[in-house]
C-alpha positions in Angstrom: 261.5 66.7 123.7 259.0 64.7 121.6 255.6 64.0 123.1 254.8 60.3 123.4 251.6 58.8 122.0 250.6 57.8 125.5 250.6 61.4 126.8 248.6 62.5 123.8 246.1 59.8 124.4 246.0 60.7 128.1 245.5 64.4 127.2 242.6 63.5 124.9 240.9 61.3 127.4 241.3 63.9 130.1 239.9 66.6 127.7 237.0 64.4 126.8 236.3 63.6 130.4 236.3 67.3 131.4 234.1 68.2 128.4 231.7 65.3 129.3 231.6 66.4 133.0 230.8 70.0 132.0 228.1 68.7 129.7 226.6 66.5 132.4 226.7 69.4 134.9 224.9 71.7 132.4 222.3 69.1 131.5 221.6 68.5 135.2 221.3 72.2 135.8 218.8 72.6 132.9 216.8 69.6 134.1 216.7 71.0 137.6 215.4 74.3 136.3 212.7 72.9 134.0 210.0 72.5 136.7 210.7 76.1 137.8 210.4 77.3 134.3 207.1 75.5 133.8 205.8 76.8 137.1 206.8 80.3 136.0 205.0 80.0 132.7 201.9 78.7 134.5 202.0 81.6 136.9 202.5 84.1 134.1 199.4 82.6 132.4 197.4 83.0 135.6 198.6 86.5 136.0 197.4 87.4 132.5 194.0 85.8 133.2 193.7 87.7 136.4 194.7 91.0 134.7 192.1 90.4 132.0 189.5 89.7 134.7 190.4 92.9 136.5 190.1 94.9 133.3 186.6 93.4 132.7 185.5 94.1 136.2 186.9 97.7 136.1 185.0 98.2 132.8 181.8 96.9 134.5 182.3 99.2 137.5 182.8 102.2 135.2 179.6 101.4 133.3 177.7 101.1 136.5 179.1 104.4 137.8 178.1 106.0 134.5 174.5 104.6 134.8 174.3 105.9 138.4 175.5 109.3 137.4 172.9 109.4 134.6 170.1 108.4 137.0 171.2 111.0 139.5 171.6 113.8 136.9 168.6 113.2 134.6 165.0 112.7 136.1 163.9 111.2 132.7 166.4 108.4 133.1 165.2 107.7 136.6 161.6 107.6 135.3 162.5 105.3 132.5 164.3 102.9 134.9 161.3 103.0 137.3 158.9 102.1 134.4 161.1 99.4 132.9 162.5 97.6 136.0 159.7 98.1 138.5 156.6 98.6 136.4 155.9 101.9 138.1 153.9 104.7 136.5 152.7 108.2 137.2 149.8 109.0 139.4 146.5 108.2 137.6 148.4 106.4 134.8 147.1 102.9 133.8 149.9 100.4 132.9 149.2 97.6 130.4 151.6 94.7 130.2 151.5 92.3 127.2 153.1 88.9 127.7 153.2 86.3 125.0 152.5 82.9 126.5 154.8 80.0 125.5 151.8 77.8 124.6 150.6 80.2 121.9 152.8 78.6 119.3 151.1 76.5 116.5 151.1 72.7 117.2 153.5 72.0 114.3 156.1 74.4 115.7 155.7 73.0 119.3 156.4 69.4 118.0 159.5 70.6 116.0 160.9 72.6 118.9 161.1 69.5 121.1 
């Protein structure tokens, strides 16, 4: 039985309509997921930033622990810290502090620095 041109045309139109409908559904699905994908990318970026901050803070904590252990273990380290941070000295020791005043610069340099 020969197929008429009308039924071929009808089959092509139905095929095109089905293909178009599938394409529209896929496009709608992709468009619906785009905001979620953007949000996920933003959250992953935030996660990476927080992880880097945690690593920095962990390193700082470890450095402070090492300094504390050095101060507890070595009396010379404790003495150095007392001298540098608090200006303390041994009994009978005279401490001299030299500070360079900011106004001690030549006049030409003061004018150029402004």
